[in-house]
C-alpha positions as CSV (number, residue, x, y, z in Angstrom):
1,M,-1.6,2.2,-17.9
2,D,-2.1,5.8,-18.8
3,S,-5.8,5.9,-18.0
4,L,-7.5,6.9,-14.8
5,V,-11.0,5.7,-14.0
6,V,-13.1,8.4,-12.3
7,R,-16.7,6.9,-12.3
8,I,-18.3,3.5,-12.4
9,E,-22.1,3.1,-12.4
10,H,-24.8,0.6,-13.5
11,D,-27.0,1.6,-16.4
12,A,-30.0,1.0,-14.2
13,E,-30.7,-0.3,-10.7
14,S,-28.0,-2.7,-9.7
15,D,-30.3,-5.8,-9.7
16,K,-31.8,-4.8,-13.1
17,A,-28.7,-3.5,-14.9
18,D,-27.6,-5.0,-18.2
19,Y,-24.2,-3.4,-18.2
20,V,-21.9,-0.9,-16.4
21,W,-20.6,2.4,-17.6
22,V,-17.0,3.1,-16.9
23,T,-15.8,6.7,-17.3
24,Y,-12.0,7.4,-17.5
25,L,-9.5,10.1,-18.2
26,K,-6.8,9.6,-20.8
27,K,-4.3,12.2,-21.9
28,G,-6.5,15.0,-20.8
29,K,-9.7,13.7,-22.4
30,I,-12.8,12.0,-20.9
31,F,-13.9,8.7,-22.4
32,R,-16.7,6.3,-21.5
33,I,-17.1,2.6,-22.3
34,R,-19.8,0.1,-21.6
35,A,-18.9,-3.2,-19.8
36,R,-20.9,-6.3,-19.0
37,S,-19.3,-6.3,-15.6
38,V,-16.5,-4.7,-13.6
39,V,-14.0,-5.8,-11.0
40,A,-13.1,-2.8,-8.9
41,A,-9.5,-3.7,-7.9
42,S,-8.2,-0.4,-6.6
43,G,-7.7,0.5,-3.0
44,S,-10.9,0.8,-1.0
45,F,-10.0,4.5,-0.3
46,M,-10.6,5.0,-4.1
47,S,-13.3,2.5,-4.9
48,H,-15.9,3.9,-2.6
49,R,-15.5,7.3,-4.3
50,I,-15.7,6.2,-7.9
51,V,-18.4,3.5,-7.7
52,K,-21.7,5.4,-7.7
53,A,-25.0,4.6,-6.0
54,L,-23.5,2.3,-3.4
55,P,-26.1,0.9,-1.0
56,A,-26.0,2.2,2.5
57,D,-24.4,-0.9,4.0
58,Y,-21.5,-0.7,1.6
59,A,-21.0,3.0,2.3
60,D,-21.1,2.4,6.0
61,A,-18.7,-0.5,5.7
62,Y,-16.2,1.6,3.8
63,K,-16.2,4.1,6.7
64,S,-14.6,1.4,8.8
65,F,-11.5,1.2,6.6
66,F,-8.8,3.3,8.2
67,F,-5.3,3.8,6.7
68,S,-2.0,4.9,7.9
69,P,1.1,5.9,5.9
70,V,4.6,4.5,5.7
71,L,7.7,6.1,4.3
72,V,9.9,3.7,2.4
73,V,13.5,4.9,2.0
74,N,15.7,3.2,-0.6
75,V,19.4,4.0,0.1
76,A,21.9,3.2,-2.6
77,V,25.2,2.3,-1.1
78,T,28.6,1.8,-2.8
79,S,29.1,-1.4,-0.7
80,W,27.5,-3.0,2.4
81,K,30.7,-4.1,4.1
82,F,29.5,-2.3,7.2
83,L,26.6,-4.8,7.4
84,D,28.7,-7.8,6.6
85,K,31.0,-7.0,9.5
86,L,28.0,-7.4,11.8
87,G,27.1,-10.7,10.0
88,I,23.7,-9.5,8.9
89,T,21.7,-8.4,5.9
90,A,18.7,-7.0,7.8
91,C,18.0,-5.5,11.2
92,R,15.4,-4.0,13.5
93,W,15.5,-1.4,16.2
94,F,13.0,0.1,18.6
95,K,14.2,3.7,19.1
96,G,15.0,6.3,16.4
97,F,13.9,6.8,12.8
98,G,12.0,3.9,11.3
99,F,12.1,0.4,12.7
100,S,13.7,-2.0,10.2
101,C,15.9,-2.2,7.1
102,N,17.2,-4.9,4.7
103,I,19.4,-5.5,1.7
104,R,17.6,-5.8,-1.6
105,R,18.7,-8.9,-3.5
106,P,20.1,-8.1,-6.9
107,M,17.6,-8.7,-9.7
108,V,17.9,-12.3,-11.2
109,I,17.0,-12.5,-14.9
110,G,17.4,-16.0,-16.5
111,D,21.1,-17.0,-16.3
112,Y,22.0,-13.6,-15.0
113,Q,22.3,-14.2,-11.3
114,P,24.6,-11.7,-9.7
115,P,26.1,-12.7,-6.3
116,L,25.1,-10.9,-3.1
117,D,28.5,-9.5,-2.6
118,P,29.2,-7.0,0.3
119,N,32.0,-5.4,-1.7
120,K,29.6,-4.4,-4.5
121,P,26.9,-1.7,-4.6
122,A,23.4,-2.5,-3.2
123,I,20.1,-1.0,-2.1
124,I,19.1,-1.0,1.5
125,T,15.4,-0.4,2.1
126,F,14.2,1.3,5.3
127,Y,10.6,1.4,6.6
128,V,9.3,4.3,8.6
129,P,5.8,4.1,10.2
130,F,3.7,7.0,11.5
131,Y,1.7,6.3,14.7
132,Y,0.6,8.4,17.6
133,P,-0.6,6.3,20.6
134,G,-3.6,7.6,22.4
135,R,-5.2,9.2,19.3
136,P,-8.2,7.7,17.5
137,V,-7.2,5.5,14.6
138,K,-8.7,7.8,12.0
139,D,-6.9,10.8,13.4
140,Q,-3.6,8.9,13.5
141,G,-3.8,8.3,9.7
142,K,-4.6,11.9,8.9
143,K,-1.8,13.2,11.1
144,G,0.6,10.8,9.7
145,R,-0.2,11.7,6.1
146,L,0.2,15.4,6.9
147,E,3.6,14.8,8.5
148,L,4.7,12.5,5.6
149,L,3.8,14.9,2.9
150,S,4.8,18.1,4.5
151,T,8.3,17.1,5.6
152,S,11.1,18.1,3.2
153,Y,13.4,15.6,1.4
154,R,16.3,17.3,3.1
155,T,14.9,16.6,6.6
156,Y,14.3,12.9,5.7
157,E,17.8,12.7,4.2
158,L,19.4,13.9,7.4
159,K,17.2,11.6,9.5
160,I,18.2,8.5,7.6
161,K,21.9,9.4,7.6
162,D,21.8,9.9,11.3
163,Q,20.0,6.6,11.9
164,M,22.5,4.7,9.7
165,V,25.4,6.2,11.7
166,E,23.7,5.2,14.9
167,L,23.2,1.7,13.6
168,F,26.4,1.1,11.6
169,G,28.9,3.8,12.6
170,K,31.0,1.5,14.8
171,T,31.6,-0.8,11.8
172,G,33.0,1.9,9.6
173,F,29.9,3.3,7.9
174,N,30.5,6.8,6.6
175,P,27.4,8.5,4.9
176,D,29.5,10.8,2.8
177,K,31.5,7.9,1.4
178,D,29.1,5.0,1.5
179,I,25.8,6.5,0.3
180,A,25.4,7.0,-3.5
181,G,21.8,8.2,-3.4
182,I,18.5,8.2,-1.5
183,I,15.0,7.7,-2.9
184,L,11.9,8.3,-0.9
185,K,8.5,6.6,-1.5
186,R,5.8,8.5,0.4
187,W,3.0,5.9,0.7
188,G,0.0,7.8,2.1
189,H,-2.4,4.8,2.4
190,A,0.2,2.1,3.1
191,Y,-1.7,-0.2,5.3
192,V,-5.2,-0.7,6.7
193,N,-5.7,-0.4,10.5
194,P,-8.5,-2.8,11.4
195,A,-10.7,-1.4,14.2
196,P,-12.8,-3.5,16.6
197,G,-15.5,-5.3,14.5
198,F,-13.5,-5.2,11.3
199,Y,-13.0,-9.0,11.1
200,F,-16.1,-10.5,12.6
201,G,-18.5,-7.6,13.1
202,K,-20.1,-6.5,16.3
203,D,-23.5,-6.2,17.9
204,G,-24.7,-9.0,15.7
205,Q,-23.8,-7.2,12.5
206,S,-21.5,-8.4,9.6
207,G,-18.0,-7.1,9.6
208,P,-17.1,-4.4,7.0
209,R,-14.9,-6.7,4.9
210,E,-17.6,-9.3,4.6
211,I,-20.1,-6.7,3.3
212,I,-17.6,-5.4,0.7
213,R,-16.9,-8.9,-0.4
214,K,-20.5,-9.2,-1.6
215,R,-21.1,-8.6,-5.3
216,F,-22.9,-5.3,-6.0
217,G,-25.0,-5.9,-9.1
218,R,-22.4,-6.3,-11.9
219,I,-19.6,-4.9,-9.8
220,A,-17.3,-6.9,-7.5
221,F,-14.8,-5.4,-5.2
222,T,-11.3,-6.7,-4.5
223,H,-8.7,-5.0,-2.2
224,S,-5.7,-6.6,-0.5
225,E,-6.7,-4.8,2.7
226,L,-9.9,-7.0,3.0
227,N,-7.6,-9.4,4.8
228,G,-6.8,-6.8,7.4
229,Y,-3.3,-6.4,6.2
230,Q,-1.8,-6.1,2.7
231,H,0.2,-8.9,1.1
232,W,0.5,-10.5,-2.3
233,A,-1.1,-13.8,-1.6
234,G,-4.1,-12.2,0.0
235,A,-4.5,-9.8,-3.0
236,V,-4.5,-12.7,-5.4
237,A,-7.1,-14.6,-3.4
238,E,-9.4,-11.6,-3.3
239,G,-9.0,-11.1,-7.0
240,Q,-9.9,-14.7,-7.7
241,R,-13.0,-14.4,-5.5
242,A,-14.1,-11.2,-7.3
243,A,-13.5,-12.8,-10.7
244,K,-15.7,-15.8,-9.8
245,Q,-18.4,-13.5,-8.6
246,I,-18.4,-11.6,-11.9
247,M,-18.7,-14.9,-13.8
248,D,-22.1,-15.4,-12.2
249,V,-23.6,-12.5,-14.2
250,L,-21.9,-13.1,-17.5
């Protein structure tokens, strides 16, 4: 968990290689190990940089993976009675800061199953996308990451408080009394934006995701975004596919 892979490369041409070199950083030192095969399971925005000597079709395919950011805001509240009065645990809106929020269910561990009680503390998670209609998809991602990373915590704190007052103020919500803390997750490459041709290709050519799904010598790629949107089940399915591909060369 404390190691960062920085380079993956075959020991020879991919179709003649006997193993793969993996170079990684750990506690400020560089190490290199030899593997019979590798599953590159990081995001595609990383894999195409650390896997060396990629064929041209793989490199071109990776250029068609565009990403946009999302800000995830976890708000700790002393209670969520203001939501209970509305009879909801989640909601969505179409104007303002973000677009949806929901109560996080308390963690269940064995026989410990705390009730979802509106009179007790809870976490409400808000999701804030960044999109700019009319701009090219690649530019939207860049602009969104710049906005996401350059905006101060204080600014986001005020925005989320104002939004919560707008949504829940009429049911008694008071940010000074009801909010215990706010944690931001600035997710720079939150989700893939499939452009035309991503799924089924165009002009008679294979789609980018189908190219990346092909095994490259002793290296197989797996990213949740190969489905066109990220979710757990899709990530597991892609991982299984890559593992089976690697078994072919062991």
